[in-house]
KETILUM-116186 format. One record per residue (C-alpha): z, y, x. Coordinates in steps of 0.5 Angstrom, whole numbers, padded with zeros to 4 digits, always signed. Example, Ala and Ser with C-alpha at 12.3 -4.5 7.8 and 13.67 -1.06 7.14 Angstrom:
+0016-0009+0025+0014-0002+0027
END
This chain:
+0024+0096+0043+0024+0092+0047+0030+0088+0049+0029+0088+0057+0028+0096+0056+0036+0096+0054+0038+0092+0059+0034+0098+0063+0037+0103+0060+0044+0102+0061+0043+0100+0068+0040+0107+0068+0047+0110+0065+0052+0106+0069+0048+0108+0076+0048+0115+0073+0056+0116+0071+0057+0113+0079+0054+0118+0082+0057+0123+0078+0063+0120+0079+0062+0119+0087+0059+0127+0086+0066+0129+0083+0070+0126+0087+0067+0129+0093+0068+0136+0091+0075+0135+0090+0076+0132+0097+0072+0138+0099+0077+0142+0094+0082+0139+0096+0082+0139+0104+0077+0146+0104+0072+0143+0107+0065+0141+0106+0066+0133+0110+0069+0130+0115+0064+0129+0119+0059+0135+0123+0053+0132+0119+0057+0135+0114+0057+0142+0117+0048+0142+0117+0044+0145+0122+0050+0150+0124+0053+0144+0127+0052+0145+0135+0056+0152+0133+0061+0149+0130+0063+0144+0135+0062+0148+0140+0066+0153+0138+0071+0147+0136+0072+0147+0143+0073+0154+0144+0079+0154+0141+0082+0147+0144+0081+0151+0150+0085+0156+0148+0091+0152+0145+0091+0150+0152+0091+0156+0156+0097+0158+0151+0101+0152+0151+0101+0154+0159+0101+0162+0158+0109+0160+0154+0110+0155+0160+0109+0161+0165+0112+0166+0160+0121+0163+0160+0118+0162+0168+0116+0170+0169+0122+0173+0163+0127+0170+0167+0124+0172+0174+0124+0179+0171+0131+0178+0169+0133+0175+0175+0130+0180+0180+0132+0186+0176+0140+0182+0177+0138+0182+0185+0136+0189+0185+0143+0192+0181+0148+0187+0186+0144+0191+0192+0147+0197+0189+0153+0195+0188+0154+0192+0196+0151+0198+0198+0158+0201+0195+0162+0195+0196+0161+0195+0204+0165+0201+0204+0166+0205+0211+0171+0209+0208+0176+0203+0205+0180+0199+0211+0186+0195+0206+0187+0189+0208+0190+0183+0203+0194+0178+0202+0189+0173+0205+0187+0177+0210+0181+0180+0207+0179+0188+0206+0178+0189+0198+0171+0190+0200+0170+0183+0202+0173+0181+0196+0168+0184+0191+0163+0182+0197+0165+0176+0195+0164+0176+0189+0157+0179+0189+0155+0173+0193+0157+0168+0189+0153+0171+0183+0146+0172+0188+0147+0165+0189+0147+0163+0182+0142+0167+0181+0138+0164+0186+0139+0157+0184+0136+0159+0178+0133+0152+0174+0130+0152+0167+0127+0145+0165+0126+0141+0172+0123+0147+0175+0127+0153+0181+0125+0160+0180+0127+0161+0186+0125+0155+0189+0117+0155+0192+0114+0149+0189+0118+0143+0193+0124+0146+0189+0128+0139+0187+0135+0140+0188+0139+0148+0188+0134+0151+0194+0140+0155+0196+0146+0152+0200+0153+0153+0196+0157+0159+0197+0163+0154+0202+0157+0151+0206+0153+0156+0208+0160+0160+0210+0164+0154+0213+0158+0149+0214+0158+0142+0211+0156+0135+0213+0157+0136+0221+0153+0142+0220+0155+0148+0224+0156+0156+0218+0156+0162+0219+0163+0163+0222+0161+0159+0227+0153+0162+0228+0158+0169+0229+0163+0165+0234+0158+0163+0238+0154+0169+0239+0161+0173+0240+0164+0171+0244+0156+0170+0248+0156+0178+0247+0162+0178+0249+0164+0175+0255+0170+0172+0257+0174+0179+0258+0171+0181+0251+0167+0187+0256+0160+0186+0254+0158+0181+0260+0160+0187+0264+0165+0186+0270+0169+0192+0275+0171+0191+0281+0176+0194+0284+0178+0200+0288+0174+0200+0295+0178+0205+0299+0177+0208+0306+0183+0212+0310+0184+0218+0316+0191+0218+0317+0193+0214+0311+0190+0220+0307+0184+0217+0303+0176+0220+0305+0173+0216+0299+0173+0211+0294+0167+0206+0290+0168+0203+0284+0163+0198+0282+0160+0196+0274+0155+0192+0273+0152+0187+0268+0153+0179+0269+0146+0176+0269+0139+0177+0268+0139+0176+0260+0139+0179+0253+0147+0177+0251+0152+0183+0251+0150+0190+0254+0145+0193+0258+0147+0199+0262+0141+0203+0261+0143+0211+0266+0148+0214+0268+0150+0221+0268+0155+0226+0271+0157+0233+0272+0164+0230+0277+0164+0235+0283+0164+0231+0290+0162+0224+0285+0156+0219+0287+0152+0215+0282+0149+0211+0285+0144+0207+0280+0141+0203+0274+0137+0200+0278+0130+0199+0274+0131+0192+0274+0136+0186+0271+0142+0186+0272+0143+0194+0272+0149+0195+0276+0152+0203+0278+0157+0205+0284+0160+0210+0282+0164+0213+0289+0169+0220+0290+0170+0224+0296+0174+0229+0293+0176+0232+0286+0172+0233+0280+0175+0240+0277+0177+0239+0269+0172+0239+0264+0167+0235+0268+0163+0229+0266+0161+0223+0266+0156+0219+0261+0155+0212+0262+0149+0209+0257+0149+0201+0254+0144+0199+0250+0146+0194+0245+0144+0186+0244+0138+0183+0242+0132+0189+0243+0136+0193+0247+0133+0199+0244+0140+0203+0241+0144+0206+0245+0152+0206+0245+0153+0212+0250+0161+0214+0252+0162+0220+0256+0169+0222+0260+0171+0228+0261+0176+0230+0267+0183+0233+0265+0189+0235+0267+0193+0232+0262+0189+0226+0259+0193+0227+0252+0186+0228+0249+0182+0222+0247+0176+0221+0251+0179+0223+0258+0181+0221+0265+0186+0224+0269+0185+0228+0275+0191+0225+0279+0194+0227+0287+0189+0225+0290+0182+0223+0289+0184+0214+0291+0188+0215+0285+0183+0220+0279+0178+0215+0281+0182+0209+0279+0184+0212+0273+0177+0213+0271+0174+0206+0273+0181+0204+0268+0178+0209+0263+0172+0206+0263+0174+0198+0263+0177+0200+0257+0173+0205+0253+0167+0198+0255+0171+0194+0253+0172+0198+0247+0166+0198+0245+0164+0192+0246+0169+0189+0240+0167+0194+0236+0160+0196+0236+0157+0191+0240+0162+0186+0237+0157+0188+0230+0151+0189+0232+0153+0181+0235+0154+0178+0228+0148+0182+0225+0144+0178+0230+0147+0172+0230+0145+0172+0221+0140+0173+0223+0138+0169+0226+0141+0164+0221+0138+0166+0215+0131+0168+0218+0127+0161+0216+0123+0164+0212+0117+0160+0213+0120+0154+0217+0121+0158+0222+0128+0155+0226+0135+0159+0227+0137+0160+0234+0143+0158+0236+0147+0160+0243+0146+0155+0249+0152+0153+0251+0157+0150+0251+0161+0154+0255+0158+0161+0251+0161+0166+0254+0157+0165+0260+0150+0163+0256+0143+0165+0258+0138+0163+0253+0138+0162+0246+0136+0154+0244+0134+0151+0237+0140+0150+0231+0136+0146+0226+0139+0139+0228+0146+0142+0229+0145+0149+0223+0146+0148+0216+0140+0151+0212+0141+0156+0206+0135+0155+0204+0131+0149+0202+0125+0150+0197+0119+0151+0200+0118+0153+0206+0111+0152+0209+0107+0157+0213+0104+0162+0208+0102+0169+0208+0103+0170+0201+0109+0166+0197+0106+0168+0191+0101+0163+0191+0106+0156+0192+0106+0156+0184+0100+0158+0179+0097+0158+0172+0091+0158+0169+0091+0162+0164+0083+0164+0162+0077+0160+0164+0076+0165+0169+0084+0167+0170+0089+0164+0175+0096+0168+0177+0101+0166+0181+0108+0168+0181+0112+0163+0186+0117+0166+0189+0122+0163+0195+0129+0166+0196+0129+0167+0204+0123+0172+0203+0125+0177+0208+0128+0182+0201+0133+0176+0198+0134+0173+0205+0136+0180+0206+0141+0181+0201+0144+0174+0202+0145+0176+0210+0148+0182+0209+0154+0180+0203+0155+0174+0207+0155+0177+0215+0160+0181+0211+0165+0177+0208+0164+0172+0214+0168+0177+0219+0174+0177+0221+0178+0183+0219+0186+0181+0219+0188+0183+0225+0188+0192+0221+0189+0194+0228+0185+0200+0230+0180+0196+0234+0178+0192+0228+0178+0198+0223+0172+0200+0228+0169+0193+0228+0169+0194+0220+0167+0202+0221+0161+0199+0225+0159+0193+0221+0159+0196+0215+0154+0202+0217+0149+0196+0220+0149+0192+0213+0149+0197+0209+0143+0199+0213+0139+0192+0212+0141+0193+0204+0137+0200+0204+0133+0201+0210+0133+0209+0213+0126+0212+0210+0125+0206+0205+0124+0209+0199+0123+0202+0195+0127+0196+0196+0123+0190+0198+0126+0186+0192+0123+0192+0187+0117+0190+0191+0118+0183+0187+0120+0184+0182+0114+0190+0181+0110+0183+0183+0112+0179+0178+0112+0184+0173+0104+0187+0174+0103+0178+0173+0107+0178+0167+0103+0183+0164+0097+0179+0166+0100+0174+0161+0101+0177+0157+0094+0181+0155+0090+0175+0156+0096+0172+0151+0093+0178+0147+0086+0176+0148+0086+0169+0146+0090+0170+0140+0085+0175+0139+0080+0170+0141+0081+0164+0137+0082+0169+0130+0076+0170+0131+0072+0163+0132+0078+0160+0126+0074+0164+0121+0067+0162+0124+0069+0155+0124+0072+0155+0116+0065+0160+0115+0061+0154+0117+0066+0149+0114+0068+0151+0109+0068+0151+0101+0067+0157+0095+0073+0153+0092+0072+0158+0086+0064+0155+0085+0068+0148+0087+0072+0148+0082+0066+0150+0077+0062+0145+0079+0068+0140+0078+0069+0142+0071+0062+0141+0070+0062+0135+0073+0067+0133+0069+0064+0135+0063+0058+0131+0064+0062+0124+0066+0066+0125+0059+0058+0126+0056+0055+0121+0060+0061+0116+0058+0060+0117+0051+0054+0117+0051+0054+0111+0055+0059+0107+0049+0054+0108+0044+0048+0104+0047+0054+0099+0051+0055+0097+0044+0049+0096+0040+0047+0090+0038+0040+0086+0036+0043+0087+0029+0045+0093+0029+0038+0095+0032+0034+0092+0029
END
């Protein structure tokens, strides 16, 4: 054999060993990674499918990250709204019309319970998760609901609910606490010092929405003429006695309550010989004395109704204006001072505490304040604002009850307490409504949570399917690969032995 042939053999053997080593390194890497290669080119003609499936898995992982955050928000909302609904139920019990007991601090026991519930409501409505206030729409960067003290007593030179309620009470009761009505003195005519007729007038003090509106007057009183009320505003009516009525005959005055004057208060007085029973007036010695007795009884009963039923309606009206801010609505204040002769309302945004400072743009659906893309064609909405009507009404009912002043402990205070608590219970549970608005919000959130959870389950299943196909394309048969590696190791070992023999040959050995 020529020398050149030996050199060629050595080169060939070296190349073979190098290729075997490369193959061994490649297959060892495949075994370690579990994949056929490190580039899409290594997977062959299925690389396009591999790329598409990998992109789908990446998108699913992005959706899953969004779902994780959304689930945290939704679960927190679910728990919070459920507790708010429980508080609404508890608040109905707290506003107990039969529990008028004044404590040493001037509050009733029920007010103390209501204040504890209100404090919890405020804390819940300020729930924050990693910088996101779940009851503040999307704009809230601080607590969306003011502190309890600021709501009740004001803050930073701005008035709170108590001040607004006081101003509305002044405007509705008037200077004489008669519901902005006046009762004239008697006008009596005489013949030989004997009264022949005696008249008094009850009238409103102007054309406005404050105080009582005289709706109707009916009478079964003999020898008494009723004139009015007219169909115009302000209303008034005259009561003229031309003789004595009989015992048991009645007069009924109907007054409507602000602000819309659809609810009626009825005052009925019965002619009596003694006046010992409630809701009666005494038939006097002559018609003038009887007229004076009826006049005084009507004036006293109107004042009593003003300090109780009317004041309760006034408090509710004031709190409506204070808390009705949804969609950027401006709270309204009495256009005074003086308040007791006011005839209109005026914007109060510059003088009144903003009880809610979260997102408050005009919208028909506050759920759209917060949204999350959880799939390629699925966006869920779950924004909630603390000043949505059902939530605002819960705060309103509790805050109004806490802000009211029953500290006098008189019979009038108790009647006022009963009227206000009855009105506020109606806010918490309107007549004829089986399901509260808070439950409606909870239902919206629960449906969204269910949708997100089902989408998450679908993503898990699809991701598993995609990853299975990707593993099939990119993966290797580890048992077969181990056998191939073992075979390569054997081949390399044999090749090394053969090479060592060849590489150790000398010309003399060959010859």
